[in-house]
CHARMM-style PDB file with segment names, atoms N, HN, CA, C and O in Angstrom:
ATOM      1  N   MET     1      59.156  76.876 -34.384  1.00  0.00      PROA
ATOM      2  CA  MET     1      58.189  77.802 -34.948  1.00  0.00      PROA
ATOM      3  C   MET     1      57.118  76.992 -35.690  1.00  0.00      PROA
ATOM      4  O   MET     1      57.432  76.010 -36.364  1.00  0.00      PROA
ATOM      5  N   THR     2      55.881  77.400 -35.565  1.00  0.00      PROA
ATOM      6  HN  THR     2      55.626  78.198 -35.018  1.00  0.00      PROA
ATOM      7  CA  THR     2      54.767  76.705 -36.199  1.00  0.00      PROA
ATOM      8  C   THR     2      54.323  77.448 -37.450  1.00  0.00      PROA
ATOM      9  O   THR     2      54.264  78.677 -37.480  1.00  0.00      PROA
ATOM     10  N   GLU     3      54.017  76.679 -38.466  1.00  0.00      PROA
ATOM     11  HN  GLU     3      54.065  75.680 -38.441  1.00  0.00      PROA
ATOM     12  CA  GLU     3      53.524  77.276 -39.705  1.00  0.00      PROA
ATOM     13  C   GLU     3      52.024  77.463 -39.619  1.00  0.00      PROA
ATOM     14  O   GLU     3      51.319  76.608 -39.084  1.00  0.00      PROA
ATOM     15  N   THR     4      51.537  78.560 -40.135  1.00  0.00      PROA
ATOM     16  HN  THR     4      52.109  79.255 -40.570  1.00  0.00      PROA
ATOM     17  CA  THR     4      50.095  78.791 -40.199  1.00  0.00      PROA
ATOM     18  C   THR     4      49.719  79.158 -41.619  1.00  0.00      PROA
ATOM     19  O   THR     4      50.531  79.699 -42.370  1.00  0.00      PROA
ATOM     20  N   GLN     5      48.518  78.869 -41.971  1.00  0.00      PROA
ATOM     21  HN  GLN     5      47.858  78.430 -41.361  1.00  0.00      PROA
ATOM     22  CA  GLN     5      48.009  79.208 -43.303  1.00  0.00      PROA
ATOM     23  C   GLN     5      46.693  79.948 -43.140  1.00  0.00      PROA
ATOM     24  O   GLN     5      45.869  79.607 -42.292  1.00  0.00      PROA
ATOM     25  N   ASP     6      46.514  80.972 -43.970  1.00  0.00      PROA
ATOM     26  HN  ASP     6      47.184  81.249 -44.659  1.00  0.00      PROA
ATOM     27  CA  ASP     6      45.241  81.680 -44.003  1.00  0.00      PROA
ATOM     28  C   ASP     6      44.281  80.902 -44.883  1.00  0.00      PROA
ATOM     29  O   ASP     6      44.615  80.528 -46.008  1.00  0.00      PROA
ATOM     30  N   VAL     7      43.105  80.665 -44.373  1.00  0.00      PROA
ATOM     31  HN  VAL     7      42.833  80.969 -43.460  1.00  0.00      PROA
ATOM     32  CA  VAL     7      42.094  79.935 -45.136  1.00  0.00      PROA
ATOM     33  C   VAL     7      40.879  80.831 -45.278  1.00  0.00      PROA
ATOM     34  O   VAL     7      40.342  81.333 -44.291  1.00  0.00      PROA
ATOM     35  N   ILE     8      40.453  81.026 -46.519  1.00  0.00      PROA
ATOM     36  HN  ILE     8      40.890  80.618 -47.321  1.00  0.00      PROA
ATOM     37  CA  ILE     8      39.259  81.819 -46.785  1.00  0.00      PROA
ATOM     38  C   ILE     8      38.165  80.850 -47.185  1.00  0.00      PROA
ATOM     39  O   ILE     8      38.318  80.086 -48.138  1.00  0.00      PROA
ATOM     40  N   THR     9      37.071  80.882 -46.464  1.00  0.00      PROA
ATOM     41  HN  THR     9      36.946  81.502 -45.690  1.00  0.00      PROA
ATOM     42  CA  THR     9      35.967  79.979 -46.779  1.00  0.00      PROA
ATOM     43  C   THR     9      34.818  80.766 -47.376  1.00  0.00      PROA
ATOM     44  O   THR     9      34.563  81.915 -47.016  1.00  0.00      PROA
ATOM     45  N   ALA    10      34.135  80.110 -48.298  1.00  0.00      PROA
ATOM     46  HN  ALA    10      34.342  79.176 -48.591  1.00  0.00      PROA
ATOM     47  CA  ALA    10      32.958  80.727 -48.912  1.00  0.00      PROA
ATOM     48  C   ALA    10      31.816  80.673 -47.917  1.00  0.00      PROA
ATOM     49  O   ALA    10      31.743  79.751 -47.105  1.00  0.00      PROA
ATOM     50  N   PRO    11      30.917  81.657 -47.970  1.00  0.00      PROA
ATOM     51  CA  PRO    11      29.774  81.622 -47.056  1.00  0.00      PROA
ATOM     52  C   PRO    11      28.914  80.396 -47.318  1.00  0.00      PROA
ATOM     53  O   PRO    11      28.751  79.968 -48.460  1.00  0.00      PROA
ATOM     54  N   GLU    12      28.372  79.844 -46.258  1.00  0.00      PROA
ATOM     55  HN  GLU    12      28.504  80.191 -45.329  1.00  0.00      PROA
ATOM     56  CA  GLU    12      27.509  78.680 -46.383  1.00  0.00      PROA
ATOM     57  C   GLU    12      26.215  79.059 -47.099  1.00  0.00      PROA
ATOM     58  O   GLU    12      25.610  80.083 -46.779  1.00  0.00      PROA
ATOM     59  N   PRO    13      25.781  78.240 -48.072  1.00  0.00      PROA
ATOM     60  CA  PRO    13      24.510  78.537 -48.727  1.00  0.00      PROA
ATOM     61  C   PRO    13      23.353  78.390 -47.732  1.00  0.00      PROA
ATOM     62  O   PRO    13      23.381  77.538 -46.844  1.00  0.00      PROA
ATOM     63  N   THR    14      22.371  79.214 -47.900  1.00  0.00      PROA
ATOM     64  HN  THR    14      22.349  79.906 -48.621  1.00  0.00      PROA
ATOM     65  CA  THR    14      21.224  79.164 -47.000  1.00  0.00      PROA
ATOM     66  C   THR    14      20.313  78.000 -47.374  1.00  0.00      PROA
ATOM     67  O   THR    14      20.373  77.478 -48.487  1.00  0.00      PROA
ATOM     68  N   LYS    15      19.481  77.610 -46.437  1.00  0.00      PROA
ATOM     69  HN  LYS    15      19.433  78.034 -45.533  1.00  0.00      PROA
ATOM     70  CA  LYS    15      18.547  76.511 -46.685  1.00  0.00      PROA
ATOM     71  C   LYS    15      17.583  76.868 -47.818  1.00  0.00      PROA
ATOM     72  O   LYS    15      17.255  76.022 -48.651  1.00  0.00      PROA
ATOM     73  N   ALA    16      17.136  78.115 -47.843  1.00  0.00      PROA
ATOM     74  HN  ALA    16      17.402  78.802 -47.167  1.00  0.00      PROA
ATOM     75  CA  ALA    16      16.215  78.548 -48.902  1.00  0.00      PROA
ATOM     76  C   ALA    16      16.888  78.479 -50.266  1.00  0.00      PROA
ATOM     77  O   ALA    16      16.260  78.105 -51.256  1.00  0.00      PROA
ATOM     78  N   MET    17      18.175  78.843 -50.316  1.00  0.00      PROA
ATOM     79  HN  MET    17      18.685  79.147 -49.511  1.00  0.00      PROA
ATOM     80  CA  MET    17      18.909  78.787 -51.580  1.00  0.00      PROA
ATOM     81  C   MET    17      19.054  77.341 -52.037  1.00  0.00      PROA
ATOM     82  O   MET    17      18.884  77.043 -53.219  1.00  0.00      PROA
ATOM     83  N   ASN    18      19.374  76.428 -51.093  1.00  0.00      PROA
ATOM     84  HN  ASN    18      19.513  76.670 -50.133  1.00  0.00      PROA
ATOM     85  CA  ASN    18      19.491  75.013 -51.441  1.00  0.00      PROA
ATOM     86  C   ASN    18      18.170  74.462 -51.958  1.00  0.00      PROA
ATOM     87  O   ASN    18      18.143  73.731 -52.948  1.00  0.00      PROA
ATOM     88  N   GLU    19      17.078  74.812 -51.292  1.00  0.00      PROA
ATOM     89  HN  GLU    19      17.100  75.406 -50.488  1.00  0.00      PROA
ATOM     90  CA  GLU    19      15.764  74.332 -51.718  1.00  0.00      PROA
ATOM     91  C   GLU    19      15.399  74.874 -53.096  1.00  0.00      PROA
ATOM     92  O   GLU    19      14.815  74.156 -53.908  1.00  0.00      PROA
ATOM     93  N   ALA    20      15.737  76.139 -53.369  1.00  0.00      PROA
ATOM     94  HN  ALA    20      16.212  76.723 -52.710  1.00  0.00      PROA
ATOM     95  CA  ALA    20      15.441  76.735 -54.670  1.00  0.00      PROA
ATOM     96  C   ALA    20      16.234  76.040 -55.772  1.00  0.00      PROA
ATOM     97  O   ALA    20      15.712  75.807 -56.862  1.00  0.00      PROA
ATOM     98  N   VAL    21      17.485  75.712 -55.492  1.00  0.00      PROA
ATOM     99  HN  VAL    21      17.909  75.902 -54.606  1.00  0.00      PROA
ATOM    100  CA  VAL    21      18.320  75.026 -56.490  1.00  0.00      PROA
ATOM    101  C   VAL    21      17.782  73.628 -56.753  1.00  0.00      PROA
ATOM    102  O   VAL    21      17.722  73.190 -57.901  1.00  0.00      PROA
ATOM    103  N   ILE    22      17.396  72.934 -55.703  1.00  0.00      PROA
ATOM    104  HN  ILE    22      17.445  73.291 -54.770  1.00  0.00      PROA
ATOM    105  CA  ILE    22      16.848  71.587 -55.875  1.00  0.00      PROA
ATOM    106  C   ILE    22      15.543  71.644 -56.654  1.00  0.00      PROA
ATOM    107  O   ILE    22      15.323  70.823 -57.546  1.00  0.00      PROA
ATOM    108  N   GLU    23      14.675  72.597 -56.335  1.00  0.00      PROA
ATOM    109  HN  GLU    23      14.854  73.264 -55.611  1.00  0.00      PROA
ATOM    110  CA  GLU    23      13.419  72.750 -57.077  1.00  0.00      PROA
ATOM    111  C   GLU    23      13.686  73.036 -58.554  1.00  0.00      PROA
ATOM    112  O   GLU    23      13.005  72.487 -59.420  1.00  0.00      PROA
ATOM    113  N   GLU    24      14.656  73.877 -58.846  1.00  0.00      PROA
ATOM    114  HN  GLU    24      15.209  74.322 -58.142  1.00  0.00      PROA
ATOM    115  CA  GLU    24      14.998  74.197 -60.237  1.00  0.00      PROA
ATOM    116  C   GLU    24      15.554  72.977 -60.950  1.00  0.00      PROA
ATOM    117  O   GLU    24      15.229  72.740 -62.114  1.00  0.00      PROA
ATOM    118  N   ALA    25      16.389  72.198 -60.269  1.00  0.00      PROA
ATOM    119  HN  ALA    25      16.653  72.390 -59.324  1.00  0.00      PROA
ATOM    120  CA  ALA    25      16.945  70.979 -60.869  1.00  0.00      PROA
ATOM    121  C   ALA    25      15.838  69.974 -61.167  1.00  0.00      PROA
ATOM    122  O   ALA    25      15.828  69.356 -62.232  1.00  0.00      PROA
ATOM    123  N   VAL    26      14.912  69.811 -60.239  1.00  0.00      PROA
ATOM    124  HN  VAL    26      14.919  70.313 -59.374  1.00  0.00      PROA
ATOM    125  CA  VAL    26      13.788  68.889 -60.453  1.00  0.00      PROA
ATOM    126  C   VAL    26      12.910  69.383 -61.604  1.00  0.00      PROA
ATOM    127  O   VAL    26      12.449  68.584 -62.419  1.00  0.00      PROA
ATOM    128  N   ARG    27      12.676  70.697 -61.672  1.00  0.00      PROA
ATOM    129  HN  ARG    27      13.050  71.346 -61.009  1.00  0.00      PROA
ATOM    130  CA  ARG    27      11.887  71.259 -62.768  1.00  0.00      PROA
ATOM    131  C   ARG    27      12.567  70.987 -64.109  1.00  0.00      PROA
ATOM    132  O   ARG    27      11.907  70.633 -65.086  1.00  0.00      PROA
ATOM    133  N   LEU    28      13.877  71.152 -64.150  1.00  0.00      PROA
ATOM    134  HN  LEU    28      14.413  71.440 -63.356  1.00  0.00      PROA
ATOM    135  CA  LEU    28      14.634  70.911 -65.371  1.00  0.00      PROA
ATOM    136  C   LEU    28      14.576  69.440 -65.777  1.00  0.00      PROA
ATOM    137  O   LEU    28      14.406  69.123 -66.955  1.00  0.00      PROA
ATOM    138  N   ILE    29      14.717  68.552 -64.807  1.00  0.00      PROA
ATOM    139  HN  ILE    29      14.855  68.810 -63.851  1.00  0.00      PROA
ATOM    140  CA  ILE    29      14.635  67.114 -65.086  1.00  0.00      PROA
ATOM    141  C   ILE    29      13.237  66.746 -65.573  1.00  0.00      PROA
ATOM    142  O   ILE    29      13.094  66.026 -66.562  1.00  0.00      PROA
ATOM    143  N   ASP    30      12.202  67.238 -64.881  1.00  0.00      PROA
ATOM    144  HN  ASP    30      12.318  67.822 -64.078  1.00  0.00      PROA
ATOM    145  CA  ASP    30      10.825  66.935 -65.283  1.00  0.00      PROA
ATOM    146  C   ASP    30      10.528  67.426 -66.694  1.00  0.00      PROA
ATOM    147  O   ASP    30       9.899  66.722 -67.484  1.00  0.00      PROA
ATOM    148  N   GLY    31      10.982  68.633 -67.006  1.00  0.00      PROA
ATOM    149  HN  GLY    31      11.493  69.205 -66.365  1.00  0.00      PROA
ATOM    150  CA  GLY    31      10.765  69.174 -68.349  1.00  0.00      PROA
ATOM    151  C   GLY    31      11.482  68.363 -69.408  1.00  0.00      PROA
ATOM    152  O   GLY    31      10.927  68.082 -70.470  1.00  0.00      PROA
ATOM    153  N   GLY    32      12.729  67.985 -69.115  1.00  0.00      PROA
ATOM    154  HN  GLY    32      13.180  68.214 -68.252  1.00  0.00      PROA
ATOM    155  CA  GLY    32      13.494  67.179 -70.064  1.00  0.00      PROA
ATOM    156  C   GLY    32      12.882  65.817 -70.270  1.00  0.00      PROA
ATOM    157  O   GLY    32      12.797  65.334 -71.400  1.00  0.00      PROA
ATOM    158  N   LEU    33      12.451  65.187 -69.182  1.00  0.00      PROA
ATOM    159  HN  LEU    33      12.519  65.579 -68.265  1.00  0.00      PROA
ATOM    160  CA  LEU    33      11.825  63.872 -69.304  1.00  0.00      PROA
ATOM    161  C   LEU    33      10.495  63.956 -70.045  1.00  0.00      PROA
ATOM    162  O   LEU    33      10.160  63.069 -70.830  1.00  0.00      PROA
ATOM    163  N   ASN    34       9.743  65.014 -69.797  1.00  0.00      PROA
ATOM    164  HN  ASN    34      10.014  65.735 -69.160  1.00  0.00      PROA
ATOM    165  CA  ASN    34       8.469  65.197 -70.491  1.00  0.00      PROA
ATOM    166  C   ASN    34       8.697  65.348 -71.994  1.00  0.00      PROA
ATOM    167  O   ASN    34       7.931  64.808 -72.793  1.00  0.00      PROA
ATOM    168  N   ASP    35       9.743  66.077 -72.384  1.00  0.00      PROA
ATOM    169  HN  ASP    35      10.365  66.515 -71.735  1.00  0.00      PROA
ATOM    170  CA  ASP    35      10.057  66.235 -73.806  1.00  0.00      PROA
ATOM    171  C   ASP    35      10.450  64.904 -74.440  1.00  0.00      PROA
ATOM    172  O   ASP    35      10.153  64.666 -75.611  1.00  0.00      PROA
ATOM    173  N   LEU    36      11.115  64.035 -73.682  1.00  0.00      PROA
ATOM    174  HN  LEU    36      11.356  64.228 -72.731  1.00  0.00      PROA
ATOM    175  CA  LEU    36      11.625  62.778 -74.231  1.00  0.00      PROA
ATOM    176  C   LEU    36      10.624  61.630 -74.111  1.00  0.00      PROA
ATOM    177  O   LEU    36      10.813  60.583 -74.730  1.00  0.00      PROA
ATOM    178  N   LEU    37       9.576  61.808 -73.334  1.00  0.00      PROA
ATOM    179  HN  LEU    37       9.422  62.659 -72.831  1.00  0.00      PROA
ATOM    180  CA  LEU    37       8.653  60.733 -72.986  1.00  0.00      PROA
ATOM    181  C   LEU    37       7.984  60.078 -74.203  1.00  0.00      PROA
ATOM    182  O   LEU    37       7.863  58.855 -74.254  1.00  0.00      PROA
ATOM    183  N   HSD    38       7.567  60.855 -75.143  1.00  0.00      PROA
ATOM    184  HN  HSD    38       7.666  61.850 -75.101  1.00  0.00      PROA
ATOM    185  CA  HSD    38       6.768  60.325 -76.251  1.00  0.00      PROA
ATOM    186  C   HSD    38       7.606  59.997 -77.485  1.00  0.00      PROA
ATOM    187  O   HSD    38       7.061  59.835 -78.577  1.00  0.00      PROA
ATOM    188  N   ARG    39       8.888  59.902 -77.326  1.00  0.00      PROA
ATOM    189  HN  ARG    39       9.330  60.034 -76.439  1.00  0.00      PROA
ATOM    190  CA  ARG    39       9.759  59.608 -78.462  1.00  0.00      PROA
ATOM    191  C   ARG    39      10.355  58.222 -78.326  1.00  0.00      PROA
ATOM    192  O   ARG    39      10.660  57.767 -77.223  1.00  0.00      PROA
ATOM    193  N   GLU    40      10.517  57.555 -79.459  1.00  0.00      PROA
ATOM    194  HN  GLU    40      10.269  57.924 -80.355  1.00  0.00      PROA
ATOM    195  CA  GLU    40      11.113  56.224 -79.447  1.00  0.00      PROA
ATOM    196  C   GLU    40      12.630  56.293 -79.434  1.00  0.00      PROA
ATOM    197  O   GLU    40      13.293  55.399 -78.907  1.00  0.00      PROA
ATOM    198  N   LEU    41      13.176  57.346 -80.010  1.00  0.00      PROA
ATOM    199  HN  LEU    41      12.637  58.071 -80.438  1.00  0.00      PROA
ATOM    200  CA  LEU    41      14.626  57.456 -80.139  1.00  0.00      PROA
ATOM    201  C   LEU    41      15.072  58.799 -79.579  1.00  0.00      PROA
ATOM    202  O   LEU    41      14.510  59.838 -79.924  1.00  0.00      PROA
ATOM    203  N   VAL    42      16.070  58.777 -78.724  1.00  0.00      PROA
ATOM    204  HN  VAL    42      16.527  57.932 -78.443  1.00  0.00      PROA
ATOM    205  CA  VAL    42      16.602  59.990 -78.116  1.00  0.00      PROA
ATOM    206  C   VAL    42      18.108  59.992 -78.341  1.00  0.00      PROA
ATOM    207  O   VAL    42      18.779  58.994 -78.080  1.00  0.00      PROA
ATOM    208  N   SER    43      18.634  61.101 -78.821  1.00  0.00      PROA
ATOM    209  HN  SER    43      18.088  61.912 -79.033  1.00  0.00      PROA
ATOM    210  CA  SER    43      20.072  61.161 -79.076  1.00  0.00      PROA
ATOM    211  C   SER    43      20.846  61.300 -77.775  1.00  0.00      PROA
ATOM    212  O   SER    43      20.346  61.834 -76.785  1.00  0.00      PROA
ATOM    213  N   THR    44      22.065  60.813 -77.801  1.00  0.00      PROA
ATOM    214  HN  THR    44      22.471  60.380 -78.606  1.00  0.00      PROA
ATOM    215  CA  THR    44      22.919  60.947 -76.626  1.00  0.00      PROA
ATOM    216  C   THR    44      23.240  62.408 -76.349  1.00  0.00      PROA
ATOM    217  O   THR    44      23.478  62.780 -75.200  1.00  0.00      PROA
ATOM    218  N   ASP    45      23.250  63.242 -77.382  1.00  0.00      PROA
ATOM    219  HN  ASP    45      23.057  62.941 -78.316  1.00  0.00      PROA
ATOM    220  CA  ASP    45      23.493  64.675 -77.180  1.00  0.00      PROA
ATOM    221  C   ASP    45      22.404  65.310 -76.323  1.00  0.00      PROA
ATOM    222  O   ASP    45      22.689  66.137 -75.457  1.00  0.00      PROA
ATOM    223  N   GLU    46      21.159  64.920 -76.567  1.00  0.00      PROA
ATOM    224  HN  GLU    46      20.927  64.248 -77.270  1.00  0.00      PROA
ATOM    225  CA  GLU    46      20.046  65.482 -75.785  1.00  0.00      PROA
ATOM    226  C   GLU    46      20.117  65.055 -74.326  1.00  0.00      PROA
ATOM    227  O   GLU    46      19.868  65.860 -73.428  1.00  0.00      PROA
ATOM    228  N   VAL    47      20.452  63.800 -74.087  1.00  0.00      PROA
ATOM    229  HN  VAL    47      20.654  63.146 -74.816  1.00  0.00      PROA
ATOM    230  CA  VAL    47      20.578  63.306 -72.722  1.00  0.00      PROA
ATOM    231  C   VAL    47      21.769  63.974 -72.040  1.00  0.00      PROA
ATOM    232  O   VAL    47      21.681  64.365 -70.876  1.00  0.00      PROA
ATOM    233  N   SER    48      22.880  64.104 -72.762  1.00  0.00      PROA
ATOM    234  HN  SER    48      22.951  63.786 -73.707  1.00  0.00      PROA
ATOM    235  CA  SER    48      24.068  64.769 -72.207  1.00  0.00      PROA
ATOM    236  C   SER    48      23.773  66.213 -71.848  1.00  0.00      PROA
ATOM    237  O   SER    48      24.201  66.692 -70.798  1.00  0.00      PROA
ATOM    238  N   ASP    49      23.042  66.917 -72.714  1.00  0.00      PROA
ATOM    239  HN  ASP    49      22.694  66.528 -73.567  1.00  0.00      PROA
ATOM    240  CA  ASP    49      22.680  68.310 -72.426  1.00  0.00      PROA
ATOM    241  C   ASP    49      21.851  68.416 -71.147  1.00  0.00      PROA
ATOM    242  O   ASP    49      22.083  69.300 -70.322  1.00  0.00      PROA
ATOM    243  N   LEU    50      20.892  67.516 -70.989  1.00  0.00      PROA
ATOM    244  HN  LEU    50      20.704  66.798 -71.659  1.00  0.00      PROA
ATOM    245  CA  LEU    50      20.056  67.531 -69.794  1.00  0.00      PROA
ATOM    246  C   LEU    50      20.890  67.287 -68.540  1.00  0.00      PROA
ATOM    247  O   LEU    50      20.744  67.996 -67.544  1.00  0.00      PROA
ATOM    248  N   LEU    51      21.764  66.285 -68.590  1.00  0.00      PROA
ATOM    249  HN  LEU    51      21.883  65.709 -69.399  1.00  0.00      PROA
ATOM    250  CA  LEU    51      22.609  65.983 -67.438  1.00  0.00      PROA
ATOM    251  C   LEU    51      23.578  67.122 -67.139  1.00  0.00      PROA
ATOM    252  O   LEU    51      23.807  67.446 -65.973  1.00  0.00      PROA
ATOM    253  N   LEU    52      24.146  67.729 -68.170  1.00  0.00      PROA
ATOM    254  HN  LEU    52      23.960  67.466 -69.117  1.00  0.00      PROA
ATOM    255  CA  LEU    52      25.056  68.853 -67.961  1.00  0.00      PROA
ATOM    256  C   LEU    52      24.335  70.055 -67.368  1.00  0.00      PROA
ATOM    257  O   LEU    52      24.890  70.760 -66.526  1.00  0.00      PROA
ATOM    258  N   ASP    53      23.098  70.292 -67.804  1.00  0.00      PROA
ATOM    259  HN  ASP    53      22.647  69.719 -68.488  1.00  0.00      PROA
ATOM    260  CA  ASP    53      22.318  71.401 -67.240  1.00  0.00      PROA
ATOM    261  C   ASP    53      22.076  71.204 -65.750  1.00  0.00      PROA
ATOM    262  O   ASP    53      22.218  72.139 -64.962  1.00  0.00      PROA
ATOM    263  N   VAL    54      21.709  69.981 -65.369  1.00  0.00      PROA
ATOM    264  HN  VAL    54      21.594  69.222 -66.010  1.00  0.00      PROA
ATOM    265  CA  VAL    54      21.466  69.693 -63.953  1.00  0.00      PROA
ATOM    266  C   VAL    54      22.766  69.831 -63.166  1.00  0.00      PROA
ATOM    267  O   VAL    54      22.784  70.410 -62.080  1.00  0.00      PROA
ATOM    268  N   ARG    55      23.852  69.298 -63.720  1.00  0.00      PROA
ATOM    269  HN  ARG    55      23.838  68.827 -64.602  1.00  0.00      PROA
ATOM    270  CA  ARG    55      25.153  69.393 -63.037  1.00  0.00      PROA
ATOM    271  C   ARG    55      25.575  70.852 -62.867  1.00  0.00      PROA
ATOM    272  O   ARG    55      26.080  71.238 -61.813  1.00  0.00      PROA
ATOM    273  N   MET    56      25.365  71.661 -63.908  1.00  0.00      PROA
ATOM    274  HN  MET    56      24.955  71.347 -64.765  1.00  0.00      PROA
ATOM    275  CA  MET    56      25.742  73.068 -63.845  1.00  0.00      PROA
ATOM    276  C   MET    56      24.948  73.788 -62.751  1.00  0.00      PROA
ATOM    277  O   MET    56      25.502  74.595 -62.005  1.00  0.00      PROA
ATOM    278  N   LEU    57      23.668  73.495 -62.661  1.00  0.00      PROA
ATOM    279  HN  LEU    57      23.217  72.840 -63.267  1.00  0.00      PROA
ATOM    280  CA  LEU    57      22.843  74.099 -61.608  1.00  0.00      PROA
ATOM    281  C   LEU    57      23.351  73.748 -60.218  1.00  0.00      PROA
ATOM    282  O   LEU    57      23.478  74.613 -59.351  1.00  0.00      PROA
ATOM    283  N   LEU    58      23.638  72.476 -60.020  1.00  0.00      PROA
ATOM    284  HN  LEU    58      23.535  71.773 -60.724  1.00  0.00      PROA
ATOM    285  CA  LEU    58      24.041  72.029 -58.691  1.00  0.00      PROA
ATOM    286  C   LEU    58      25.436  72.516 -58.314  1.00  0.00      PROA
ATOM    287  O   LEU    58      25.658  72.901 -57.166  1.00  0.00      PROA
ATOM    288  N   THR    59      26.377  72.508 -59.250  1.00  0.00      PROA
ATOM    289  HN  THR    59      26.197  72.196 -60.183  1.00  0.00      PROA
ATOM    290  CA  THR    59      27.726  72.973 -58.924  1.00  0.00      PROA
ATOM    291  C   THR    59      27.770  74.485 -58.777  1.00  0.00      PROA
ATOM    292  O   THR    59      28.541  74.997 -57.966  1.00  0.00      PROA
ATOM    293  N   ALA    60      26.967  75.209 -59.540  1.00  0.00      PROA
ATOM    294  HN  ALA    60      26.341  74.793 -60.199  1.00  0.00      PROA
ATOM    295  CA  ALA    60      26.922  76.664 -59.411  1.00  0.00      PROA
ATOM    296  C   ALA    60      26.355  77.048 -58.053  1.00  0.00      PROA
ATOM    297  O   ALA    60      26.767  78.049 -57.468  1.00  0.00      PROA
ATOM    298  N   ALA    61      25.414  76.260 -57.551  1.00  0.00      PROA
ATOM    299  HN  ALA    61      25.079  75.447 -58.027  1.00  0.00      PROA
ATOM    300  CA  ALA    61      24.817  76.538 -56.250  1.00  0.00      PROA
ATOM    301  C   ALA    61      25.844  76.381 -55.135  1.00  0.00      PROA
ATOM    302  O   ALA    61      25.808  77.111 -54.144  1.00  0.00      PROA
ATOM    303  N   GLU    62      26.754  75.432 -55.296  1.00  0.00      PROA
ATOM    304  HN  GLU    62      26.783  74.839 -56.101  1.00  0.00      PROA
ATOM    305  CA  GLU    62      27.808  75.244 -54.298  1.00  0.00      PROA
ATOM    306  C   GLU    62      28.681  76.484 -54.193  1.00  0.00      PROA
ATOM    307  O   GLU    62      29.120  76.854 -53.104  1.00  0.00      PROA
ATOM    308  N   GLY    63      28.932  77.130 -55.338  1.00  0.00      PROA
ATOM    309  HN  GLY    63      28.575  76.830 -56.223  1.00  0.00      PROA
ATOM    310  CA  GLY    63      29.776  78.313 -55.342  1.00  0.00      PROA
ATOM    311  C   GLY    63      29.008  79.600 -55.144  1.00  0.00      PROA
ATOM    312  O   GLY    63      29.597  80.680 -55.146  1.00  0.00      PROA
ATOM    313  N   GLY    64      27.705  79.502 -54.974  1.00  0.00      PROA
ATOM    314  HN  GLY    64      27.226  78.624 -54.972  1.00  0.00      PROA
ATOM    315  CA  GLY    64      26.882  80.688 -54.758  1.00  0.00      PROA
ATOM    316  C   GLY    64      26.607  81.470 -56.031  1.00  0.00      PROA
ATOM    317  O   GLY    64      26.286  82.657 -55.970  1.00  0.00      PROA
ATOM    318  N   VAL    65      26.728  80.814 -57.196  1.00  0.00      PROA
ATOM    319  HN  VAL    65      26.989  79.850 -57.245  1.00  0.00      PROA
ATOM    320  CA  VAL    65      26.503  81.473 -58.477  1.00  0.00      PROA
ATOM    321  C   VAL    65      25.093  81.177 -58.941  1.00  0.00      PROA
ATOM    322  O   VAL    65      24.623  80.047 -58.803  1.00  0.00      PROA
ATOM    323  N   ARG    66      24.422  82.152 -59.478  1.00  0.00      PROA
ATOM    324  HN  ARG    66      24.805  83.069 -59.590  1.00  0.00      PROA
ATOM    325  CA  ARG    66      23.054  81.969 -59.988  1.00  0.00      PROA
ATOM    326  C   ARG    66      23.137  81.727 -61.492  1.00  0.00      PROA
ATOM    327  O   ARG    66      23.780  82.493 -62.209  1.00  0.00      PROA
ATOM    328  N   VAL    67      22.492  80.669 -61.970  1.00  0.00      PROA
ATOM    329  HN  VAL    67      21.969  80.046 -61.387  1.00  0.00      PROA
ATOM    330  CA  VAL    67      22.457  80.339 -63.387  1.00  0.00      PROA
ATOM    331  C   VAL    67      21.062  80.625 -63.896  1.00  0.00      PROA
ATOM    332  O   VAL    67      20.095  80.005 -63.454  1.00  0.00      PROA
ATOM    333  N   ASP    68      20.952  81.571 -64.831  1.00  0.00      PROA
ATOM    334  HN  ASP    68      21.738  82.075 -65.189  1.00  0.00      PROA
ATOM    335  CA  ASP    68      19.636  81.968 -65.310  1.00  0.00      PROA
ATOM    336  C   ASP    68      19.144  81.132 -66.483  1.00  0.00      PROA
ATOM    337  O   ASP    68      17.942  80.905 -66.620  1.00  0.00      PROA
ATOM    338  N   GLU    69      20.064  80.670 -67.334  1.00  0.00      PROA
ATOM    339  HN  GLU    69      21.040  80.854 -67.222  1.00  0.00      PROA
ATOM    340  CA  GLU    69      19.642  79.900 -68.489  1.00  0.00      PROA
ATOM    341  C   GLU    69      20.542  78.688 -68.672  1.00  0.00      PROA
ATOM    342  O   GLU    69      21.750  78.845 -68.853  1.00  0.00      PROA
ATOM    343  N   PRO    70      19.974  77.466 -68.629  1.00  0.00      PROA
ATOM    344  CA  PRO    70      20.758  76.266 -68.817  1.00  0.00      PROA
ATOM    345  C   PRO    70      21.354  76.198 -70.222  1.00  0.00      PROA
ATOM    346  O   PRO    70      20.897  76.891 -71.130  1.00  0.00      PROA
ATOM    347  N   VAL    71      22.362  75.369 -70.392  1.00  0.00      PROA
ATOM    348  HN  VAL    71      22.733  74.806 -69.654  1.00  0.00      PROA
ATOM    349  CA  VAL    71      23.065  75.219 -71.663  1.00  0.00      PROA
ATOM    350  C   VAL    71      22.149  74.739 -72.766  1.00  0.00      PROA
ATOM    351  O   VAL    71      22.164  75.288 -73.868  1.00  0.00      PROA
ATOM    352  N   GLY    72      21.348  73.716 -72.488  1.00  0.00      PROA
ATOM    353  HN  GLY    72      21.335  73.270 -71.593  1.00  0.00      PROA
ATOM    354  CA  GLY    72      20.505  73.113 -73.510  1.00  0.00      PROA
ATOM    355  C   GLY    72      19.211  73.860 -73.774  1.00  0.00      PROA
ATOM    356  O   GLY    72      18.373  73.371 -74.531  1.00  0.00      PROA
ATOM    357  N   ALA    73      19.022  75.024 -73.178  1.00  0.00      PROA
ATOM    358  HN  ALA    73      19.704  75.421 -72.563  1.00  0.00      PROA
ATOM    359  CA  ALA    73      17.758  75.761 -73.336  1.00  0.00      PROA
ATOM    360  C   ALA    73      17.625  76.383 -74.702  1.00  0.00      PROA
ATOM    361  OT1 ALA    73      16.620  77.034 -74.988  1.00  0.00      PROA
TER     362      ALA     73
END
């Protein structure tokens, strides 16, 4: 007798959704870098918040979840 397993897969994200997530991530990075550009000293908390926001956007997109407001906003 052969064993079988039921596998449920999440729907594949659309190309438009991927492009929108990438555009949002780039916008978030550009905004964060612009805020930090003219400063001599930047705290590790601020950099961590920016990286976590980008990570949250990208991982939420994998699961098909929409993130309206980043953590560091």
